[in-house]
C-alpha positions as CSV (number, residue, x, y, z in Angstrom):
1,M,88.9,132.9,156.5
2,T,92.3,131.3,157.3
3,R,92.3,131.0,160.8
4,S,95.9,131.4,162.3
5,A,97.2,130.5,166.0
6,L,100.2,131.6,167.5
7,I,102.3,128.5,170.0
8,S,104.7,128.8,172.6
9,G,107.1,125.4,173.3
10,A,106.5,124.3,169.7
11,S,109.5,122.4,168.8
12,R,108.5,119.5,170.9
13,G,106.6,117.7,173.0
14,I,102.9,118.8,173.5
15,G,103.5,122.1,171.2
16,R,104.4,119.8,168.2
17,G,101.9,117.5,168.9
18,I,99.3,120.7,168.6
19,A,100.7,122.3,166.1
20,H,100.8,119.4,163.8
21,R,97.1,118.6,164.1
22,L,96.7,122.0,163.6
23,A,98.1,122.2,160.3
24,E,96.4,119.6,159.3
25,Q,93.4,121.6,159.6
26,G,94.5,124.2,157.7
27,Y,95.5,126.5,160.0
28,A,98.6,129.4,159.9
29,L,101.0,129.1,162.4
30,T,103.0,130.7,164.5
31,I,105.6,129.0,166.6
32,S,108.4,129.8,168.8
33,A,110.7,127.1,170.8
34,R,114.4,128.3,172.1
35,D,116.4,126.1,169.2
36,A,116.6,128.2,166.0
37,D,117.6,125.0,164.3
38,R,115.1,122.5,166.0
39,L,111.8,125.7,164.8
40,E,113.3,125.2,161.3
41,V,112.9,121.9,160.7
42,V,109.5,121.5,162.7
43,A,108.7,124.2,160.4
44,G,109.2,122.2,157.6
45,E,107.0,119.0,158.9
46,L,104.0,121.5,159.6
47,R,104.0,123.0,156.3
48,A,104.5,119.0,155.0
49,A,101.4,118.3,156.9
50,G,99.1,121.0,155.2
51,A,99.9,125.1,157.0
52,P,99.5,127.3,154.2
53,Q,102.1,129.4,156.4
54,V,104.5,128.8,158.7
55,V,106.2,131.8,160.6
56,P,109.2,130.6,162.9
57,V,110.8,132.5,165.7
58,A,113.5,131.3,167.9
59,A,112.4,133.0,171.5
60,D,113.3,132.3,175.2
61,M,110.3,132.9,176.9
62,A,112.1,134.5,179.9
63,D,113.2,137.8,177.5
64,E,110.6,140.4,177.1
65,E,111.9,141.2,174.4
66,G,111.9,138.1,172.9
67,I,108.3,137.6,173.5
68,A,107.7,140.9,171.7
69,R,109.5,139.8,168.7
70,V,106.6,136.7,168.6
71,V,104.2,138.8,169.2
72,A,105.6,141.4,166.3
73,A,106.1,138.9,164.0
74,H,102.2,137.1,163.9
75,A,101.0,140.7,164.4
76,D,103.0,141.4,161.0
77,R,101.1,138.8,158.7
78,H,97.8,138.8,160.1
79,D,95.2,140.9,161.5
80,S,93.9,138.5,163.7
81,L,94.1,135.4,166.1
82,S,91.9,132.1,166.5
83,A,93.8,130.8,169.1
84,L,96.8,131.4,171.5
85,I,98.0,128.2,172.6
86,L,100.4,129.1,176.0
87,N,102.6,125.4,176.2
88,A,106.3,126.7,176.7
89,G,107.3,126.5,180.5
90,V,109.5,125.0,182.7
91,G,110.1,122.7,185.5
92,T,111.4,122.7,189.1
93,A,111.8,120.2,191.0
94,G,112.9,120.9,195.4
95,T,110.9,121.3,198.4
96,L,110.1,124.4,200.1
97,A,113.1,124.8,202.3
98,E,115.8,124.4,199.4
99,S,114.1,126.0,196.9
100,S,116.5,129.2,195.6
101,M,115.2,132.0,194.8
102,R,117.0,132.4,191.1
103,R,115.0,128.8,190.2
104,F,111.7,131.0,191.7
105,D,111.9,133.5,189.7
106,K,113.2,131.9,186.0
107,T,110.4,129.3,186.7
108,L,107.5,132.6,187.4
109,A,109.0,134.5,185.0
110,V,108.7,131.5,182.2
111,N,104.9,130.1,183.0
112,V,103.1,132.7,184.0
113,R,105.0,136.7,183.2
114,A,105.5,135.2,179.6
115,P,101.8,133.8,179.1
116,L,100.8,137.3,180.7
117,Q,103.1,138.8,178.1
118,L,101.7,136.9,175.4
119,I,98.2,137.4,176.4
120,Q,98.2,141.0,176.4
121,G,100.1,141.5,173.4
122,V,97.9,139.5,171.4
123,L,94.5,140.6,173.0
124,P,93.7,142.8,169.5
125,L,94.4,140.0,167.5
126,L,91.8,137.6,169.8
127,R,89.4,140.0,170.1
128,A,89.9,140.7,166.1
129,G,89.8,136.8,165.6
130,A,86.3,136.3,167.6
131,A,84.6,139.0,165.8
132,A,85.5,137.3,162.7
133,E,83.6,134.3,163.9
134,P,81.2,134.9,166.3
135,A,80.1,131.8,166.1
136,R,83.3,130.3,167.3
137,G,85.3,132.7,168.9
138,A,88.9,132.6,169.9
139,K,90.6,130.6,171.8
140,V,93.5,130.6,174.9
141,I,94.4,127.0,175.9
142,A,97.4,127.0,178.9
143,L,99.3,123.8,179.9
144,S,98.9,123.9,183.0
145,S,99.8,121.3,185.5
146,I,97.6,119.0,188.2
147,T,100.4,120.2,191.0
148,G,98.7,124.0,190.2
149,V,95.3,122.3,191.3
150,Y,96.6,119.6,194.0
151,A,99.4,121.0,196.2
152,E,102.8,118.0,195.8
153,A,105.9,117.6,198.1
154,G,108.6,118.1,196.2
155,L,107.0,120.5,193.5
156,A,106.2,123.6,195.9
157,V,107.7,126.4,192.9
158,Y,106.2,124.6,190.1
159,G,103.3,123.9,191.4
160,A,102.7,127.5,192.4
161,A,103.6,129.4,189.5
162,K,100.7,126.4,187.7
163,A,98.2,127.5,190.3
164,A,98.9,131.3,189.6
165,L,98.8,130.3,185.6
166,I,95.3,128.6,185.8
167,S,94.0,132.1,188.1
168,L,95.1,134.2,185.3
169,L,93.1,131.9,182.8
170,A,90.4,132.4,185.2
171,T,90.6,136.0,185.1
172,L,90.3,136.7,181.6
173,N,87.5,134.5,181.3
174,A,85.4,137.1,183.5
175,E,87.0,139.7,181.9
176,E,87.0,138.8,178.1
177,S,84.5,136.0,177.4
178,G,81.8,138.1,176.9
179,N,84.1,139.4,174.4
180,G,84.5,136.0,172.6
181,V,88.1,135.4,174.0
182,T,87.3,132.1,175.9
183,A,89.7,130.7,177.9
184,T,91.0,127.2,179.5
185,A,93.8,126.4,181.6
186,L,94.7,121.7,181.4
187,A,96.2,120.2,184.1
188,P,97.6,117.1,183.3
189,G,99.5,114.3,184.8
190,Y,103.1,113.4,184.2
191,V,102.6,113.5,180.7
192,D,105.4,111.2,178.6
193,T,107.8,114.3,177.0
194,E,111.5,115.4,177.4
195,M,110.4,117.2,180.1
196,S,109.0,113.8,182.2
197,A,112.6,112.0,181.7
198,W,114.0,112.7,185.4
199,I,111.6,111.2,187.2
200,H,111.7,107.6,185.3
201,D,113.1,105.8,187.5
202,R,109.7,106.1,189.8
203,I,107.2,106.7,187.2
204,P,107.8,104.8,184.0
205,P,106.9,106.0,180.7
206,E,104.7,104.0,179.5
207,T,102.5,105.0,182.8
208,M,102.6,108.3,181.7
209,L,99.9,110.7,179.3
210,T,100.4,110.6,176.1
211,V,101.0,114.0,174.0
212,N,98.1,113.2,171.4
213,D,95.6,112.6,175.3
214,V,96.3,116.2,175.7
215,V,96.1,116.9,172.0
216,E,92.8,115.9,171.8
217,L,91.7,117.6,174.3
218,V,93.1,121.3,172.7
219,D,90.8,119.9,168.9
220,A,88.0,120.0,171.0
221,I,87.9,122.8,172.9
222,L,88.8,124.3,169.7
223,R,85.7,123.5,168.2
224,L,83.3,124.9,171.3
225,S,81.3,127.4,170.2
226,A,82.2,131.0,172.1
227,R,79.4,130.4,174.5
228,A,80.7,127.6,175.9
229,V,83.6,128.4,178.7
230,V,86.0,125.6,179.9
231,P,88.2,127.2,182.9
232,D,90.0,124.1,183.9
233,I,90.6,120.1,183.1
234,V,92.3,118.4,185.3
235,I,93.6,115.4,183.6
236,S,95.1,112.1,185.9
237,R,96.9,109.0,185.0
238,A,95.1,105.8,185.3
239,G,96.4,103.7,188.2
240,A,97.2,106.9,190.6
241,D,96.1,108.8,193.2
242,A,94.0,111.3,191.0
243,Y,95.3,113.8,193.0
244,H,99.4,113.7,192.4
245,A,100.8,114.2,189.1
């Protein structure tokens, strides 16, 4: 059978890196991001890299209808799903005292509500993917953050959202791992992507984790048997306090 994956936030950074690795392995891909033009360019790259089918769906992860379109686009072409990669997210910096409710709502919408809606939407397909490959099962992998495990001053809302995401996947394991659907939350420190550019004056990009560090972990998790549950993995930066991003 041809394995399939759905990847949110796939047009750049970590999501694009994961999509390239899966394309090279022959996965059929449904990819999503906000920028339709950029997404089409990446879709072309993925087809050239070996993906037998790539379906790009432009959508904002803060928009429930957009998320529903992404789920429908995959379901229209596949009767199962091997891997759901929850990579799309927004960053929010600021202390508790300074945090606006509008930014809080947007952060929770993209970083928590969207993953929940995607999981709910594709869960029947994940169960079908696990049934089709019982030894391997189906996987859900989400990009959380080290700040979701260890609280950090100035990242109150972001850390809270990422902690909620870790909890969400832990519950998914409690409910679905017996059905062959397992979940892992990756919690890295700063990764050298566009999203981390705002802190380059304090943390040089050459000291950050690389996109490939994350891609390698995703690749390894996808190769695990359905018997193995890895709830979360914290990845800290060399030379940094292991409890800080």
